[in-house]
C-alpha positions as CSV (number, residue, x, y, z in Angstrom):
1,M,0.0,0.3,-0.1
2,P,3.1,2.4,0.6
3,V,4.1,2.0,-2.8
4,I,0.6,2.6,-4.2
5,S,0.3,5.9,-1.9
6,A,3.6,6.8,-3.2
7,A,2.6,6.7,-7.1
8,F,-0.4,8.2,-6.9
9,Q,1.3,11.5,-4.7
10,K,4.0,11.1,-7.6
11,V,1.2,11.6,-10.6
12,T,-1.3,13.4,-9.1
13,K,1.7,16.1,-7.7
14,N,0.3,15.8,-4.0
15,K,-3.1,16.0,-5.1
16,F,-4.2,12.7,-3.8
17,P,-4.7,11.7,-0.2
18,R,-1.9,9.3,1.3
19,F,-3.2,6.3,1.9
20,G,-0.3,4.2,2.4
21,N,-1.3,4.3,6.0
22,W,-4.5,3.4,6.4
23,D,-5.9,0.7,8.4
24,R,-6.7,-2.4,6.3
25,A,-9.8,-4.8,6.9
26,S,-9.3,-8.6,7.0
27,L,-12.4,-10.4,5.5
28,I,-12.4,-14.1,5.9
29,C,-14.7,-15.6,3.6
30,Q,-16.1,-19.3,4.2
31,S,-12.8,-21.2,2.7
32,K,-15.5,-24.5,2.8
33,L,-17.3,-23.3,0.2
34,D,-17.1,-23.2,-3.6
35,P,-14.6,-20.9,-4.4
36,M,-16.6,-19.6,-7.3
37,I,-19.2,-18.9,-4.9
38,A,-17.2,-17.5,-2.0
39,C,-16.2,-14.8,-4.3
40,F,-19.4,-13.5,-4.6
41,S,-19.9,-13.1,-0.8
42,C,-16.5,-11.2,-0.6
43,E,-17.7,-9.0,-3.2
44,K,-20.9,-8.0,-1.2
45,Y,-18.5,-7.6,1.7
46,M,-16.3,-5.4,0.0
47,G,-19.9,-3.4,-1.5
48,F,-21.2,-2.8,2.4
49,W,-17.7,-2.1,4.5
50,D,-17.9,1.2,4.8
51,G,-14.3,1.1,6.5
52,D,-15.2,1.0,9.9
53,R,-18.0,-1.7,10.1
54,L,-19.7,-4.1,8.0
55,N,-23.3,-2.4,7.1
56,I,-25.3,-5.8,6.6
57,D,-25.2,-8.9,7.9
58,I,-23.7,-11.2,5.1
59,N,-24.4,-14.8,5.1
60,P,-21.7,-16.9,3.2
61,F,-23.8,-19.6,2.3
62,K,-26.3,-17.2,0.0
63,G,-23.1,-16.9,-2.7
64,M,-25.5,-18.2,-5.5
65,I,-28.5,-15.5,-4.8
66,Y,-25.7,-12.8,-4.3
67,R,-24.0,-14.0,-7.9
68,I,-27.6,-14.1,-9.3
69,E,-27.8,-10.2,-8.0
70,L,-24.3,-9.0,-9.3
71,M,-25.7,-10.7,-12.2
72,H,-28.9,-9.1,-12.6
73,Y,-27.2,-5.5,-12.0
74,C,-24.5,-6.1,-14.7
75,I,-27.4,-6.7,-17.5
76,F,-30.2,-4.6,-16.5
77,H,-27.9,-1.4,-15.5
78,A,-29.2,1.7,-17.0
79,L,-25.4,2.3,-18.1
80,N,-25.5,-0.8,-19.8
81,Q,-26.0,-0.4,-23.7
82,A,-25.7,-3.8,-24.8
83,E,-28.8,-4.5,-27.3
84,L,-30.8,-7.4,-25.0
85,P,-33.4,-9.8,-26.3
86,D,-36.7,-9.1,-25.6
87,E,-36.6,-12.4,-24.0
88,L,-34.5,-11.4,-21.4
89,D,-36.8,-8.7,-19.8
90,V,-38.9,-11.2,-17.8
91,Y,-36.0,-11.3,-15.5
92,R,-36.4,-7.3,-14.6
93,L,-36.7,-7.0,-11.3
94,G,-38.6,-3.9,-10.6
95,G,-40.7,-3.4,-13.9
96,R,-40.3,-4.1,-17.2
97,K,-38.2,-1.9,-19.6
98,I,-40.2,1.2,-21.1
99,V,-39.6,2.2,-24.5
100,L,-40.4,5.3,-25.5
101,E,-41.6,5.6,-29.2
């Protein structure tokens, strides 16, 4: 971290805050779970960690649900400019896409 912080200082001419001495949180993910599922639990931890504490309860056994949430977010995000087939629209949470003609 100190090396990365120093690099940011050099590139931004000391305009970027120094972070080399900040505390780093250690997250323990369930290693007994399937690694492809456990990584989504860890992603959930990272998304809800505010630097001091975790803002929600994370259940490491809900990794598949977290995986589905992330997939839905990526596919149906407003900034996703990919042409999606109309058949996917039934999976959109919160209502169907509104098409203005």
